N, C-alpha and C positions, 0 to 999 in steps of 0.2 A: 819488303822495303829494300831497295838497292842502296847499300852503304858503300859501294866501291868508290864513288867520288870522295867520300869522307876518308876512306882508307888511303887513297892516293895523296890527299892534301895533308893528312896527319904525318905522313912520312917525309914531307918537305920541310916541316918546321917544328919537329919534336912534339907534335900534338898541341902546340900552343893555341889556346882558344879563349874567346870571351864567352862566359856563361851568364845568362840573365834569368833571374827568378823574381817572384813577386813578394814584396814586403806586406806586412799586416795592413798598412794604409792603402794598399793597391798600387803603389809606385814600384817601378822596376829597380832591381839591384843587380849590378853587373860586376863580375870579377874575372880575373885572369887565371886560367887553370891549364894544366896539361890533360888532354882528354883523347881517348882513342876508341876504337871499335873492338869489342870482344864478345864472346858468347856468354849469355846469362848463366851463372853458376848452377841454377836449378833447371830452367826450361831449355837451355841450350840455344835459344834464339839470339841473333845478334842484337846488341845494345850498344849505346854510347856510354862510356864510363869515365869518371874522374873521381878524385879523392878530395875531401874537404873536412873542415872541422869548425868548431865555434858554435856555442849554444844558440845564438840569434839566427845564424844562417840555417842551422839544422831545424830549428823550430819553424822557420818560414817554409822550408822545403817539406816538412811533414804536414803542415797545415795547407799549403798551396803548392802541390807538386809540379805545376806547369813550369817547363824549363825550355829555354832556347839556347843552343850552343852554336857558335860561329867560328870557323877556322879560316885563315887566309894565308896565301903564299903569293907574294906579288899582287897581281890584280885578279888572281883566281881565288875562289872562295867556295865553301860548302857550309850548309847549316842544317841542323836537325832540331825539330820541335817535338816535344812529347812529355809525358808524365815521368817524374822521378820516383825511384824506389831507393830507400836508404838501407844499407846493411853495415852495421857498426857494432861496437861493444854491446852485448846483450841481445843482439838480433841473431847471432849464430855463435858457435863455439869458437874459442880463441884461435885454434889452429886453422879452421876454415877461413876466419877473418884475415889472419896473417897471409895465407896463400892468396886470398882474393885481392888484398891490397897490393901485393906484388904483381898479380896478373893485370890489374888496372894500370899500374905504373908502367909495365912493359908494353901494354897495348897502346899507350900514349907515346911510345918510343923511348921510354926511360931505361937506363942501365945503371948498375950500381957496383962499386968495387967491394962494398962491405954490406952484404945483405943482413947480417946480424944487427949492425948499427941502424940500417933502414927500418928493420922490424921494431927495434926498441923505440926509435923516434915516433913511428906510427902509433905504437901502443901508448907512449908517454903523452902524446898530443891528443889521444882519443879520436884518431882519424876514422872517417866513415867513407865507405864506397858509395858513390851515387851512380845508379844505373838508370839511364834514360831510354825508355821504350820509344823507338822512332815512329812517329805518327806521320811526320812530314819531313822529307829530305829535299833540299833545293840548293841552288847555287849555279856556278859556271865552271866548276872544277872538272 
């Protein structure tokens, strides 16, 4: 899957993207995230990644992993559809999760002046990395 169009557009607007998942009643739920492209921490294959939290959203993603992510910059856009994999507290050791959450943040164009504060906030909020396997990539970027 060619994710170069996604990489180009992520760099144009700090990875700002709309992500849509499916609620229990079958309706879409869309939210705004920072997402980027990175290598999967186990397989090494390119995935789209973002960080999220909240028991309802995580429960929805675990039950129905179908995800669509859309980035835009002006009239250019790129989208990725695919299943989500969640890696959060309890899914891996704390140090691996800390490093993964940083990697996702930087893949989306994020930078931080105080990584210790970032790590603490991610831990306190129970943040989870969402890795989307690209099944379909489309757009005009």
